[in-house]
C-alpha positions as CSV (number, residue, x, y, z in Angstrom):
1,M,7.6,0.7,21.6
2,I,5.3,-0.4,18.9
3,H,2.3,1.8,18.2
4,H,-0.7,0.1,16.8
5,V,-3.2,1.7,14.5
6,D,-6.6,1.8,16.1
7,H,-9.5,-0.2,14.6
8,E,-11.3,2.9,13.5
9,V,-8.4,4.2,11.5
10,R,-9.3,3.6,7.9
11,C,-8.6,5.3,4.6
12,D,-11.2,7.9,5.2
13,L,-11.2,8.7,1.5
14,E,-12.6,5.2,0.7
15,V,-16.0,5.0,-0.9
16,P,-18.5,4.1,1.9
17,P,-20.3,0.7,1.8
18,S,-23.5,2.5,0.7
19,G,-21.8,3.5,-2.5
20,R,-22.0,7.2,-1.9
21,E,-19.1,9.3,-2.9
22,P,-16.9,10.4,0.1
23,Q,-17.4,14.0,1.0
24,R,-13.9,15.0,0.1
25,A,-13.7,12.9,-3.1
26,E,-12.9,14.7,-6.3
27,V,-14.1,13.2,-9.6
28,P,-12.5,13.7,-13.0
29,Q,-13.8,16.8,-14.7
30,G,-13.7,17.6,-18.4
31,A,-14.1,15.5,-21.4
32,N,-12.1,12.3,-21.9
33,Q,-9.4,12.6,-24.5
34,R,-6.9,10.5,-26.2
35,L,-3.2,11.1,-25.3
36,A,-0.3,9.6,-27.0
37,M,1.6,7.3,-24.7
38,S,4.8,9.2,-25.5
39,Q,3.2,12.3,-23.8
40,L,3.0,10.5,-20.5
41,N,5.9,10.8,-18.1
42,V,5.6,7.2,-17.0
43,D,8.8,7.3,-15.0
44,D,7.5,10.0,-12.7
45,R,6.1,7.9,-9.8
46,A,5.3,10.9,-7.5
47,Y,1.7,9.8,-7.1
48,H,2.2,6.0,-7.4
49,F,1.3,4.7,-4.0
50,R,1.0,0.9,-4.6
51,V,3.9,-1.1,-3.3
52,E,3.2,-3.9,-5.6
53,P,0.5,-3.0,-8.1
54,S,-1.4,-6.2,-8.9
55,R,-2.4,-6.8,-12.6
56,S,-5.4,-8.9,-11.6
57,G,-6.3,-9.8,-15.2
58,L,-6.2,-6.1,-16.2
59,D,-4.2,-6.8,-19.4
60,A,-6.7,-9.4,-20.6
61,T,-9.6,-7.1,-19.8
62,I,-8.2,-4.2,-21.7
63,A,-7.2,-6.4,-24.6
64,Q,-10.7,-7.7,-24.9
65,C,-12.8,-4.6,-24.0
66,G,-10.5,-1.7,-24.4
67,Q,-9.6,0.9,-21.7
68,Q,-12.9,1.7,-20.0
69,V,-11.8,3.9,-17.2
70,P,-9.7,7.0,-18.1
71,I,-6.5,7.8,-16.3
72,I,-6.1,11.2,-14.6
73,V,-3.2,13.4,-15.5
74,R,-2.1,17.0,-15.2
75,P,0.3,19.0,-17.3
76,H,3.7,18.1,-15.9
77,P,5.0,21.0,-13.7
78,T,8.6,20.7,-14.8
79,R,8.7,18.6,-18.0
80,P,6.9,18.5,-21.3
81,G,3.9,16.2,-21.4
82,Y,1.7,15.0,-18.6
83,Q,2.2,13.7,-15.0
84,I,0.1,10.7,-14.0
85,I,-2.1,11.3,-11.0
86,D,-4.1,8.1,-11.2
87,G,-4.0,5.1,-13.5
88,F,-0.5,3.6,-13.2
89,R,-1.8,0.0,-13.5
90,R,-3.8,0.9,-16.6
91,V,-0.8,2.7,-18.2
92,G,1.3,-0.4,-17.5
93,A,-1.2,-2.7,-19.1
94,L,-1.4,-0.4,-22.1
95,Q,2.3,-0.4,-22.5
96,R,2.5,-4.2,-22.3
97,L,-0.2,-4.4,-24.9
98,G,1.6,-2.1,-27.2
99,A,-1.0,0.7,-27.2
100,T,-0.1,4.0,-28.7
101,E,-2.8,6.0,-26.9
102,A,-4.4,6.3,-23.5
103,L,-7.9,7.5,-22.6
104,A,-7.3,10.3,-20.1
105,V,-8.9,13.2,-18.2
106,V,-6.5,16.2,-18.0
107,R,-6.8,18.3,-14.8
108,T,-5.3,21.7,-15.2
109,G,-4.5,24.2,-12.4
110,L,-4.0,21.3,-9.9
111,A,-1.7,22.2,-7.1
112,D,0.7,19.6,-5.7
113,S,-1.3,19.1,-2.5
114,D,-4.5,18.8,-4.5
115,A,-2.9,16.3,-6.8
116,F,-1.8,14.3,-3.8
117,T,-5.3,14.3,-2.3
118,L,-6.9,13.4,-5.7
119,A,-4.4,10.5,-6.1
120,L,-5.4,9.1,-2.6
121,V,-9.1,9.5,-3.4
122,S,-8.8,7.7,-6.7
123,N,-6.7,4.9,-5.3
124,C,-9.1,4.3,-2.5
125,H,-12.0,4.4,-4.9
126,H,-10.5,1.6,-7.0
127,R,-9.1,-0.5,-4.2
128,P,-8.4,0.6,-0.6
129,L,-4.7,1.3,0.1
130,T,-3.0,-1.1,2.4
131,D,-1.1,0.3,5.4
132,L,2.1,-0.3,3.5
133,D,0.8,1.6,0.5
134,R,-0.2,4.5,2.8
135,G,3.2,4.4,4.4
136,L,4.8,4.7,1.0
137,A,2.5,7.6,0.1
138,I,3.5,9.5,3.2
139,V,7.2,8.9,2.7
140,E,7.1,9.9,-1.0
141,H,5.0,13.0,-0.2
142,R,7.4,14.2,2.5
143,L,10.5,13.6,0.3
144,R,9.0,15.2,-2.7
145,F,7.4,18.3,-1.1
146,H,9.6,18.6,2.0
147,Q,6.5,19.2,4.1
148,P,6.4,18.7,7.9
149,L,4.6,15.9,9.5
150,E,1.7,18.1,10.5
151,V,0.8,18.8,6.9
152,V,0.7,15.1,6.1
153,M,-1.4,14.5,9.2
154,S,-3.9,17.0,8.0
155,L,-4.0,15.7,4.4
156,M,-4.5,12.1,5.4
157,R,-6.5,12.9,8.6
158,L,-4.3,10.9,10.8
159,Q,-2.8,11.4,14.2
160,R,0.9,11.7,14.7
161,R,1.4,8.2,16.1
162,Q,-0.5,6.7,13.2
163,V,1.7,8.5,10.6
164,L,4.8,7.4,12.4
165,Y,3.5,3.8,12.4
166,L,2.8,3.8,8.7
167,Q,6.2,5.3,7.9
168,R,7.8,2.6,10.0
169,L,6.4,-0.1,7.7
170,T,8.4,1.3,4.8
171,T,11.7,0.6,6.7
172,L,11.0,-3.1,7.0
173,P,13.2,-5.5,5.0
174,Q,12.0,-6.2,1.5
175,I,11.2,-9.8,2.2
176,V,8.8,-8.7,5.0
177,Q,7.2,-6.0,2.8
178,A,6.7,-8.6,0.1
179,A,4.9,-10.8,2.6
180,L,2.7,-7.9,3.6
181,S,1.7,-7.5,0.0
182,D,0.9,-11.2,-0.5
183,P,-2.6,-12.1,0.8
184,S,-1.7,-15.8,0.8
185,A,1.1,-15.1,3.4
186,H,-1.5,-14.3,6.1
187,F,1.1,-11.8,7.4
188,T,0.0,-8.5,8.8
189,A,1.8,-5.3,9.7
190,T,1.5,-6.3,13.4
191,H,3.1,-9.6,12.7
192,A,5.9,-7.8,10.9
193,L,6.6,-5.3,13.6
194,R,6.5,-7.9,16.4
195,L,8.8,-10.2,14.4
196,M,11.4,-7.5,13.7
197,E,11.2,-6.3,17.3
198,H,12.3,-9.8,18.4
199,L,14.8,-10.5,15.7
200,G,16.4,-7.1,15.8
201,R,17.9,-5.2,12.9
202,P,19.5,-5.8,10.6
203,A,18.3,-9.4,10.3
204,P,19.3,-11.5,7.3
205,D,16.6,-12.9,5.0
206,A,17.6,-16.4,6.1
207,A,16.6,-15.6,9.7
208,I,13.3,-14.1,8.6
209,E,12.1,-16.6,6.0
210,P,11.4,-19.5,8.5
211,W,9.1,-17.2,10.5
212,L,7.2,-16.1,7.4
213,A,6.8,-19.7,6.4
214,Y,5.6,-20.5,10.0
215,V,2.9,-17.9,9.8
216,R,1.9,-18.8,6.3
217,E,1.7,-22.6,6.9
218,H,-0.2,-22.4,10.2
219,R,-2.0,-19.1,9.7
220,A,-0.5,-18.2,13.0
221,S,-2.1,-15.3,14.9
222,V,0.1,-12.5,16.3
223,N,-0.2,-14.0,19.8
224,A,1.0,-17.4,18.5
225,L,3.9,-15.8,16.7
226,V,5.0,-13.8,19.8
227,A,4.6,-16.9,22.0
228,R,6.8,-18.9,19.7
229,L,9.4,-16.0,19.4
230,Q,9.5,-15.8,23.2
231,S,9.9,-19.6,23.4
232,R,12.7,-19.4,20.9
233,A,14.5,-16.8,23.1
234,T,14.1,-19.1,26.1
235,D,15.3,-22.4,24.5
236,G,17.8,-20.8,22.2
237,S,16.4,-22.2,19.0
238,A,17.0,-20.2,15.9
239,T,13.8,-21.0,14.0
240,P,10.2,-21.9,14.8
241,S,9.6,-25.6,15.6
242,S,7.2,-27.7,13.6
243,A,5.8,-28.7,17.0
244,A,4.4,-25.2,17.4
245,T,1.2,-26.1,15.6
246,A,-0.6,-26.3,18.9
247,E,0.3,-22.8,19.6
248,C,-1.4,-21.7,16.4
249,A,-4.6,-23.4,17.5
250,A,-4.6,-21.6,20.8
251,D,-6.4,-18.3,20.6
252,K,-6.1,-18.3,16.8
253,G,-8.3,-15.3,16.6
254,G,-6.3,-13.4,19.2
255,G,-3.8,-10.7,18.3
256,A,-5.3,-10.0,15.0
257,A,-3.8,-7.2,13.0
258,L,-4.7,-3.8,14.1
259,E,-3.8,-2.1,10.8
260,T,-6.6,-1.1,8.4
261,A,-7.9,-3.5,5.9
262,G,-6.8,-3.0,2.4
């Protein structure tokens, strides 16, 4: 059975619309300093929660104006150098630009759980995490720290069914995850779960792609997608029909995604 995330379930670490800092938010403390890029353990992705980090012109901005926002690091707990807590996109841009240094705030004495919370706070401050991003964060945290579900529920202030829902998104085929990360696909997590429920697993990419194209082309609601999937099961057709446009027009606003915006 598919469990939907309720409308009110949001990244509660997100900066409120009023611009006030969230109550639990931690801000970088200490003076900014320059760290050699060689001191950063860039391959350590423990606190990298973006499924597909968008560059969004960041390279050009840093090339023109320099790095304006420091990354957040801590002394690496098991290696020489520093572990990145926040700023993977900035570090990537600096690498591509051939920079030798990064502007950073070093947080010392930061426990793993505090680093995890700070990473979530910082990510939500810059750009809210999508449901897929949060699912990745949950999976990575549980794999890295071997903590029970209840600990993650407390850290992210989610109910059990919501954590299970978010985890489930990370098991979707890569082609579906890519669609979730692409705003132009008009494909939501609810679309994805409904589609895979009907197609079954494993489903080859060739069977999935026509349905992604159908939703993208017609901006089909979840209701329209499900109706077409059920019609396909009845008439035995393998792919959506181009004649299904009328179904998209019907109740186009219905069945909207129930996952959080991000």
